[in-house]
C-alpha positions as a Python dict, from the first residue, in 0.01 Angstrom:
ca = {
    (1, 'M'): (0, 0, 0),
    (2, 'T'): (-232, -165, -252),
    (3, 'T'): (-525, -349, -97),
    (4, 'P'): (-713, -623, -283),
    (5, 'S'): (-1058, -518, -396),
    (6, 'P'): (-1343, -711, -229),
    (7, 'E'): (-1413, -915, -543),
    (8, 'A'): (-1045, -1007, -572),
    (9, 'Q'): (-1010, -1139, -218),
    (10, 'V'): (-958, -1514, -187),
    (11, 'R'): (-1153, -1610, 121),
    (12, 'L'): (-1105, -1896, 361),
    (13, 'E'): (-1427, -2050, 224),
    (14, 'D'): (-1274, -2053, -127),
    (15, 'I'): (-974, -2250, -5),
    (16, 'L'): (-1192, -2494, 189),
    (17, 'H'): (-1403, -2546, -124),
    (18, 'A'): (-1087, -2606, -329),
    (19, 'H'): (-976, -2860, -69),
    (20, 'R'): (-1299, -3057, -123),
    (21, 'V'): (-1260, -3039, -502),
    (22, 'L'): (-902, -3166, -482),
    (23, 'Q'): (-953, -3442, -225),
    (24, 'N'): (-940, -3724, -480),
    (25, 'V'): (-693, -3551, -713),
    (26, 'V'): (-389, -3437, -515),
    (27, 'V'): (-166, -3619, -270),
    (28, 'P'): (-156, -3464, 80),
    (29, 'T'): (222, -3418, 84),
    (30, 'P'): (423, -3471, 404),
    (31, 'L'): (554, -3204, 640),
    (32, 'Q'): (892, -3346, 744),
    (33, 'H'): (1121, -3238, 1024),
    (34, 'N'): (1476, -3215, 889),
    (35, 'R'): (1741, -3287, 1153),
    (36, 'G'): (2038, -3171, 948),
    (37, 'L'): (1898, -2831, 857),
    (38, 'S'): (1759, -2785, 1209),
    (39, 'A'): (2101, -2843, 1364),
    (40, 'K'): (2270, -2620, 1107),
    (41, 'Y'): (2047, -2319, 1172),
    (42, 'G'): (1961, -2372, 1540),
    (43, 'C'): (1587, -2404, 1487),
    (44, 'N'): (1325, -2663, 1395),
    (45, 'V'): (1314, -2680, 1016),
    (46, 'Y'): (1021, -2858, 854),
    (47, 'L'): (1000, -2921, 480),
    (48, 'K'): (660, -2925, 307),
    (49, 'R'): (735, -3176, 32),
    (50, 'E'): (534, -3060, -269),
    (51, 'D'): (806, -3224, -478),
    (52, 'Q'): (624, -3547, -384),
    (53, 'Q'): (299, -3430, -541),
    (54, 'I'): (160, -3642, -825),
    (55, 'V'): (305, -3402, -1085),
    (56, 'R'): (605, -3329, -860),
    (57, 'S'): (494, -2972, -784),
    (58, 'F'): (208, -2782, -622),
    (59, 'K'): (79, -2656, -956),
    (60, 'I'): (-184, -2926, -1000),
    (61, 'R'): (-381, -2775, -711),
    (62, 'G'): (-465, -2446, -876),
    (63, 'A'): (-490, -2583, -1229),
    (64, 'Y'): (-743, -2853, -1145),
    (65, 'N'): (-942, -2623, -919),
    (66, 'L'): (-978, -2366, -1198),
    (67, 'I'): (-1047, -2602, -1489),
    (68, 'S'): (-1297, -2813, -1296),
    (69, 'S'): (-1490, -2497, -1206),
    (70, 'L'): (-1550, -2403, -1571),
    (71, 'P'): (-1901, -2476, -1707),
    (72, 'D'): (-1913, -2782, -1933),
    (73, 'E'): (-2005, -2577, -2239),
    (74, 'E'): (-1711, -2341, -2176),
    (75, 'R'): (-1443, -2605, -2140),
    (76, 'R'): (-1579, -2852, -2396),
    (77, 'N'): (-1357, -2720, -2676),
    (78, 'G'): (-1051, -2712, -2455),
    (79, 'V'): (-832, -2469, -2263),
    (80, 'V'): (-509, -2278, -2322),
    (81, 'C'): (-225, -2211, -2080),
    (82, 'A'): (129, -2076, -2065),
    (83, 'S'): (390, -2219, -1834),
    (84, 'A'): (760, -2248, -1758),
    (85, 'G'): (693, -2617, -1696),
    (86, 'N'): (516, -2706, -1372),
    (87, 'H'): (183, -2531, -1439),
    (88, 'A'): (180, -2704, -1776),
    (89, 'Q'): (201, -3042, -1604),
    (90, 'G'): (-87, -2952, -1374),
    (91, 'V'): (-299, -2839, -1669),
    (92, 'A'): (-204, -3149, -1871),
    (93, 'Y'): (-299, -3382, -1586),
    (94, 'S'): (-627, -3196, -1534),
    (95, 'C'): (-716, -3204, -1904),
    (96, 'K'): (-666, -3578, -1924),
    (97, 'A'): (-852, -3639, -1598),
    (98, 'L'): (-1148, -3427, -1714),
    (99, 'G'): (-1135, -3552, -2073),
    (100, 'I'): (-1088, -3216, -2245),
    (101, 'P'): (-824, -3090, -2492),
    (102, 'G'): (-557, -2842, -2394),
    (103, 'I'): (-298, -2626, -2571),
    (104, 'V'): (14, -2564, -2366),
    (105, 'Y'): (261, -2287, -2452),
    (106, 'M'): (608, -2314, -2303),
    (107, 'P'): (932, -2120, -2367),
    (108, 'T'): (1192, -2291, -2582),
    (109, 'T'): (1429, -2276, -2284),
    (110, 'T'): (1210, -2513, -2080),
    (111, 'P'): (1411, -2815, -1957),
    (112, 'R'): (1343, -3123, -2167),
    (113, 'Q'): (1238, -3320, -1860),
    (114, 'K'): (946, -3084, -1798),
    (115, 'I'): (834, -3095, -2162),
    (116, 'N'): (836, -3474, -2157),
    (117, 'Q'): (638, -3480, -1833),
    (118, 'V'): (370, -3254, -1982),
    (119, 'K'): (331, -3498, -2271),
    (120, 'L'): (325, -3790, -2028),
    (121, 'F'): (52, -3646, -1807),
    (122, 'G'): (-157, -3502, -2090),
    (123, 'G'): (-125, -3782, -2344),
    (124, 'D'): (-336, -3730, -2655),
    (125, 'F'): (-542, -3460, -2483),
    (126, 'V'): (-263, -3198, -2484),
    (127, 'E'): (-66, -3022, -2756),
    (128, 'V'): (266, -2863, -2653),
    (129, 'R'): (381, -2552, -2839),
    (130, 'L'): (728, -2411, -2769),
    (131, 'L'): (774, -2038, -2827),
    (132, 'G'): (1009, -1760, -2712),
    (133, 'D'): (1292, -1750, -2460),
    (134, 'T'): (1092, -1668, -2146),
    (135, 'F'): (763, -1749, -1979),
    (136, 'D'): (640, -1402, -2070),
    (137, 'D'): (692, -1471, -2443),
    (138, 'A'): (490, -1791, -2420),
    (139, 'Y'): (227, -1615, -2208),
    (140, 'S'): (167, -1339, -2463),
    (141, 'E'): (108, -1589, -2744),
    (142, 'A'): (-116, -1810, -2530),
    (143, 'V'): (-337, -1511, -2444),
    (144, 'R'): (-365, -1418, -2814),
    (145, 'V'): (-468, -1772, -2908),
    (146, 'S'): (-718, -1786, -2621),
    (147, 'E'): (-884, -1465, -2737),
    (148, 'R'): (-874, -1553, -3107),
    (149, 'E'): (-1018, -1903, -3068),
    (150, 'G'): (-1249, -1831, -2776),
    (151, 'L'): (-1086, -2085, -2544),
    (152, 'P'): (-1063, -2036, -2165),
    (153, 'F'): (-718, -1925, -2052),
    (154, 'V'): (-584, -2106, -1746),
    (155, 'H'): (-362, -1845, -1586),
    (156, 'P'): (-61, -1987, -1400),
    (157, 'F'): (-103, -1758, -1098),
    (158, 'D'): (-323, -1449, -1134),
    (159, 'D'): (-670, -1598, -1088),
    (160, 'P'): (-868, -1639, -762),
    (161, 'R'): (-936, -2007, -839),
    (162, 'I'): (-564, -2073, -891),
    (163, 'V'): (-481, -1892, -567),
    (164, 'A'): (-751, -2081, -376),
    (165, 'G'): (-623, -2415, -503),
    (166, 'N'): (-270, -2324, -398),
    (167, 'G'): (-406, -2221, -59),
    (168, 'T'): (-470, -2588, 19),
    (169, 'V'): (-93, -2621, 70),
    (170, 'G'): (-128, -2383, 364),
    (171, 'K'): (-421, -2581, 503),
    (172, 'E'): (-217, -2902, 497),
    (173, 'I'): (80, -2734, 666),
    (174, 'V'): (-127, -2598, 954),
    (175, 'E'): (-309, -2928, 1008),
    (176, 'A'): (12, -3135, 994),
    (177, 'S'): (215, -2913, 1228),
    (178, 'K'): (216, -3028, 1591),
    (179, 'E'): (371, -2700, 1705),
    (180, 'P'): (283, -2337, 1633),
    (181, 'I'): (452, -2220, 1312),
    (182, 'D'): (673, -1919, 1379),
    (183, 'V'): (809, -1861, 1028),
    (184, 'L'): (690, -1991, 692),
    (185, 'L'): (903, -1953, 378),
    (186, 'V'): (728, -1974, 42),
    (187, 'T'): (858, -1957, -315),
    (188, 'V'): (749, -1656, -521),
    (189, 'G'): (732, -1668, -899),
    (190, 'G'): (414, -1501, -1015),
    (191, 'G'): (290, -1498, -657),
    (192, 'G'): (7, -1753, -675),
    (193, 'L'): (149, -1995, -419),
    (194, 'A'): (250, -1721, -176),
    (195, 'A'): (-89, -1549, -199),
    (196, 'G'): (-283, -1872, -152),
    (197, 'V'): (-76, -2006, 137),
    (198, 'A'): (-75, -1670, 312),
    (199, 'A'): (-452, -1628, 266),
    (200, 'Y'): (-512, -1946, 467),
    (201, 'V'): (-227, -1932, 720),
    (202, 'K'): (-277, -1567, 818),
    (203, 'K'): (-645, -1637, 882),
    (204, 'V'): (-592, -1932, 1115),
    (205, 'S'): (-244, -1846, 1250),
    (206, 'P'): (-202, -1467, 1231),
    (207, 'S'): (117, -1469, 1438),
    (208, 'T'): (303, -1677, 1176),
    (209, 'V'): (560, -1465, 989),
    (210, 'I'): (535, -1542, 617),
    (211, 'I'): (833, -1461, 397),
    (212, 'G'): (832, -1486, 18),
    (213, 'V'): (1155, -1595, -154),
    (214, 'E'): (1251, -1500, -509),
    (215, 'P'): (1559, -1559, -726),
    (216, 'E'): (1786, -1255, -729),
    (217, 'G'): (1786, -1241, -1107),
    (218, 'A'): (1405, -1230, -1131),
    (219, 'A'): (1293, -1045, -818),
    (220, 'S'): (973, -902, -967),
    (221, 'M'): (770, -916, -644),
    (222, 'L'): (1044, -748, -443),
    (223, 'R'): (1079, -467, -700),
    (224, 'S'): (702, -425, -710),
    (225, 'R'): (677, -403, -331),
    (226, 'E'): (947, -138, -329),
    (227, 'A'): (759, 61, -595),
    (228, 'R'): (420, -5, -428),
    (229, 'E'): (281, -108, -767),
    (230, 'V'): (332, -393, -1011),
    (231, 'V'): (662, -345, -1196),
    (232, 'A'): (759, -538, -1509),
    (233, 'L'): (1130, -623, -1520),
    (234, 'S'): (1302, -560, -1853),
    (235, 'E'): (1547, -850, -1816),
    (236, 'I'): (1559, -1158, -1594),
    (237, 'D'): (1791, -1449, -1525),
    (238, 'K'): (1599, -1753, -1651),
    (239, 'F'): (1795, -2012, -1451),
    (240, 'V'): (1533, -2058, -1176),
    (241, 'D'): (1279, -2134, -1447),
    (242, 'G'): (990, -2211, -1214),
    (243, 'A'): (1013, -1862, -1061),
    (244, 'A'): (1160, -1656, -1345),
    (245, 'V'): (872, -1416, -1411),
    (246, 'K'): (913, -1060, -1537),
    (247, 'R'): (580, -944, -1396),
    (248, 'V'): (384, -1076, -1098),
    (249, 'G'): (5, -1080, -1108),
    (250, 'D'): (-215, -789, -1010),
    (251, 'L'): (-421, -1005, -774),
    (252, 'T'): (-121, -1186, -629),
    (253, 'F'): (68, -859, -579),
    (254, 'A'): (-224, -700, -396),
    (255, 'M'): (-269, -1004, -172),
    (256, 'S'): (104, -1034, -107),
    (257, 'Q'): (126, -669, -10),
    (258, 'E'): (-135, -731, 257),
    (259, 'L'): (-42, -1080, 372),
    (260, 'L'): (334, -1131, 333),
    (261, 'D'): (553, -998, 612),
    (262, 'D'): (861, -981, 392),
    (263, 'V'): (1006, -1079, 53),
    (264, 'I'): (1375, -1155, 3),
    (265, 'A'): (1587, -1247, -299),
    (266, 'V'): (1842, -1530, -309),
    (267, 'P'): (2142, -1550, -548),
    (268, 'E'): (2109, -1817, -816),
    (269, 'G'): (2450, -1956, -719),
    (270, 'R'): (2334, -2024, -364),
    (271, 'V'): (2025, -2197, -506),
    (272, 'C'): (2261, -2429, -694),
    (273, 'S'): (2459, -2505, -380),
    (274, 'T'): (2132, -2579, -200),
    (275, 'I'): (2016, -2818, -473),
    (276, 'L'): (2339, -3014, -433),
    (277, 'E'): (2312, -3005, -52),
    (278, 'L'): (1953, -3130, -57),
    (279, 'Y'): (2050, -3413, -290),
    (280, 'N'): (2379, -3518, -133),
    (281, 'E'): (2288, -3475, 235),
    (282, 'H'): (1911, -3522, 247),
    (283, 'A'): (1829, -3738, -59),
    (284, 'I'): (1586, -3475, -190),
    (285, 'V'): (1566, -3393, -562),
    (286, 'A'): (1457, -3028, -579),
    (287, 'E'): (1433, -2809, -885),
    (288, 'P'): (1578, -2455, -861),
    (289, 'A'): (1243, -2297, -765),
    (290, 'G'): (1181, -2578, -517),
    (291, 'A'): (1514, -2514, -344),
    (292, 'L'): (1460, -2138, -307),
    (293, 'T'): (1314, -2146, 44),
    (294, 'V'): (1592, -2364, 185),
    (295, 'A'): (1846, -2142, 6),
    (296, 'A'): (1701, -1846, 198),
    (297, 'L'): (1787, -1994, 540),
    (298, 'P'): (2143, -1851, 556),
    (299, 'S'): (2008, -1498, 495),
    (300, 'L'): (1755, -1537, 775),
    (301, 'A'): (1960, -1731, 1028),
    (302, 'D'): (1959, -1456, 1291),
    (303, 'R'): (1578, -1435, 1272),
    (304, 'L'): (1518, -1810, 1302),
    (305, 'A'): (1708, -1922, 1614),
    (306, 'G'): (1494, -2147, 1834),
    (307, 'K'): (1186, -2112, 1614),
    (308, 'N'): (962, -2352, 1423),
    (309, 'V'): (1030, -2286, 1055),
    (310, 'V'): (851, -2432, 753),
    (311, 'C'): (1010, -2428, 406),
    (312, 'I'): (784, -2518, 115),
    (313, 'V'): (977, -2731, -134),
    (314, 'S'): (751, -2628, -421),
    (315, 'G'): (872, -2871, -687),
    (316, 'G'): (1115, -3144, -785),
    (317, 'N'): (1108, -3142, -1164),
    (318, 'N'): (1483, -3118, -1215),
    (319, 'D'): (1643, -3229, -1539),
    (320, 'I'): (1953, -3446, -1486),
    (321, 'D'): (2105, -3275, -1791),
    (322, 'R'): (2124, -2952, -1589),
    (323, 'M'): (2332, -3097, -1306),
    (324, 'Q'): (2666, -3001, -1461),
    (325, 'E'): (2548, -2640, -1495),
    (326, 'I'): (2417, -2649, -1138),
    (327, 'K'): (2751, -2774, -1008),
    (328, 'E'): (2936, -2510, -1212),
    (329, 'R'): (2720, -2225, -1082),
    (330, 'S'): (2755, -2355, -728),
    (331, 'M'): (3135, -2370, -744),
    (332, 'I'): (3155, -2017, -887),
    (333, 'Y'): (2922, -1886, -615),
    (334, 'E'): (3125, -2063, -345),
    (335, 'G'): (3444, -1905, -482),
    (336, 'L'): (3593, -2239, -588),
    (337, 'K'): (3607, -2189, -965),
    (338, 'H'): (3746, -1889, -1148),
    (339, 'Y'): (3788, -1811, -1516),
    (340, 'F'): (4055, -1580, -1653),
    (341, 'M'): (4159, -1446, -1991),
    (342, 'I'): (4539, -1452, -1956),
    (343, 'N'): (4782, -1292, -2197),
    (344, 'F'): (5097, -1500, -2155),
    (345, 'P'): (5426, -1313, -2207),
    (346, 'Q'): (5583, -1375, -2547),
    (347, 'R'): (5883, -1561, -2419),
    (348, 'A'): (5983, -1923, -2402),
    (349, 'G'): (5867, -2104, -2091),
    (350, 'A'): (5593, -1858, -1994),
    (351, 'L'): (5328, -2130, -1962),
    (352, 'R'): (5564, -2351, -1759),
    (353, 'E'): (5638, -2052, -1534),
    (354, 'F'): (5263, -2007, -1478),
    (355, 'L'): (5220, -2372, -1384),
    (356, 'D'): (5522, -2379, -1153),
    (357, 'D'): (5512, -2035, -992),
    (358, 'V'): (5151, -1916, -1005),
    (359, 'L'): (4932, -2220, -947),
    (360, 'G'): (4908, -2323, -584),
    (361, 'P'): (4975, -2682, -474),
    (362, 'N'): (4600, -2758, -456),
    (363, 'D'): (4489, -2555, -760),
    (364, 'D'): (4378, -2735, -1077),
    (365, 'I'): (4345, -2610, -1433),
    (366, 'V'): (4008, -2741, -1554),
    (367, 'Q'): (3996, -2550, -1883),
    (368, 'F'): (4267, -2415, -2112),
    (369, 'E'): (4199, -2279, -2457),
    (370, 'Y'): (4396, -2044, -2679),
    (371, 'T'): (4169, -1784, -2838),
    (372, 'K'): (4363, -1761, -3168),
    (373, 'K'): (4358, -2032, -3433),
    (374, 'H'): (4704, -1931, -3559),
    (375, 'N'): (5010, -1817, -3362),
    (376, 'K'): (4838, -1950, -3051),
    (377, 'E'): (5133, -1893, -2824),
    (378, 'N'): (5124, -1519, -2899),
    (379, 'G'): (4759, -1471, -2800),
    (380, 'P'): (4554, -1479, -2482),
    (381, 'A'): (4415, -1802, -2340),
    (382, 'L'): (4094, -1878, -2157),
    (383, 'V'): (4194, -2051, -1833),
    (384, 'G'): (3958, -2210, -1581),
    (385, 'I'): (4105, -2275, -1237),
    (386, 'E'): (3943, -2482, -962),
    (387, 'L'): (4043, -2418, -602),
    (388, 'K'): (4014, -2645, -302),
    (389, 'S'): (3922, -2354, -74),
    (390, 'R'): (3781, -2003, -116),
    (391, 'E'): (4082, -1876, 80),
    (392, 'D'): (4315, -1989, -204),
    (393, 'Y'): (4185, -1715, -435),
    (394, 'E'): (4372, -1411, -297),
    (395, 'P'): (4712, -1588, -295),
    (396, 'L'): (4652, -1694, -658),
    (397, 'I'): (4581, -1335, -763),
    (398, 'E'): (4882, -1209, -567),
    (399, 'R'): (5114, -1457, -743),
    (400, 'M'): (4978, -1363, -1088),
    (401, 'N'): (5036, -996, -1016),
    (402, 'R'): (5383, -1058, -877),
    (403, 'K'): (5488, -1257, -1183),
    (404, 'G'): (5359, -987, -1418),
    (405, 'F'): (5086, -1183, -1597),
    (406, 'V'): (4826, -967, -1772),
    (407, 'Y'): (4479, -1105, -1715),
    (408, 'M'): (4106, -1033, -1696),
    (409, 'E'): (3872, -1206, -1451),
    (410, 'I'): (3581, -1342, -1654),
    (411, 'N'): (3373, -1416, -1344),
    (412, 'K'): (3344, -1045, -1274),
    (413, 'D'): (3221, -954, -1623),
    (414, 'P'): (2866, -1095, -1674),
    (415, 'L'): (2865, -1028, -2050),
    (416, 'L'): (3198, -1198, -2115),
    (417, 'F'): (3111, -1482, -1878),
    (418, 'N'): (2786, -1559, -2064),
    (419, 'L'): (2960, -1537, -2401),
    (420, 'L'): (3258, -1756, -2313),
    (421, 'I'): (3141, -1986, -2034),
}
């Protein structure tokens, strides 16, 4: 296993210093006992509500701690950063608060809500530049600009000052908890939050089991732990934008190897279901990365019974425009929505036969589109079917097969699904 070098270690004193620096900047967010989740999983679930932070995520902690530590002559001309959204807001807020300019690179896929928030917090002090499809694209350009123009680069996760600032989340959790913390779940993107929280919690509560949670489509920390070295993923699912990182940091990987007890990956579809559950049942607006830890609870249920469990809700910067996509992904994950390419037999009444003899009494067609512009009735159709229950799927397939319909399940072909849906 990789062990952090002495100079890379983030010490307890560094986190305590960051806490003093941030006292008049961040909001000490609440640690809330959640009755519904506790009853559901047979344990005491507490939510650390970093979605209630001033920039609606934990990212301000590390950003301000780093920027404020720069010598005046070094930061006078401004700073540069790259971000999928939340780090950018922390940097923007810090730049305005400290009265220095900042250049913020973000991928073009960043939700509009996060871009607008960066502009809101930074005002005239910050310039937003959109580039590339992923955080890594924006990161590469930001580093080039930093080196070319001689401006300090504010790394989103792989810097001891960032990690120390994030570690103040762990300090607040320990101080707010009235009971010993048995299990702590923390979001992992680049690893800065996990490394910082674990650095504090493991020092003052070594018996606490700390588990990092990543999105399944961007599990860079999990892959790196398996390889025992930092691994860069070639492709990632960008949906959980706040944690969609191809490569974790060298420092954060080394610290996580030593301090995290486990890292697990959660399917993006379950994250979507969790976002809807948090909103509908608990009145909590969580972004995909913020919902990761709660989405991990079903995978860990047998390890949590009767224990005190803390889930860090790392952010709440969710764009309302994404809610339809979130609902769609949730329904597909829950087995309630299925897409087919169906080649209807070339005979009169084939479509009516499908409606009468194949669809179940509670099944609904939510999308129907012929794929040919001419002679539509002789070509395949894209059909979306919504079910009332997951158990209705097998009978639907059995009826299609029995009636002789030729079809392809789009849900099971990622390439076709992304092209058509």
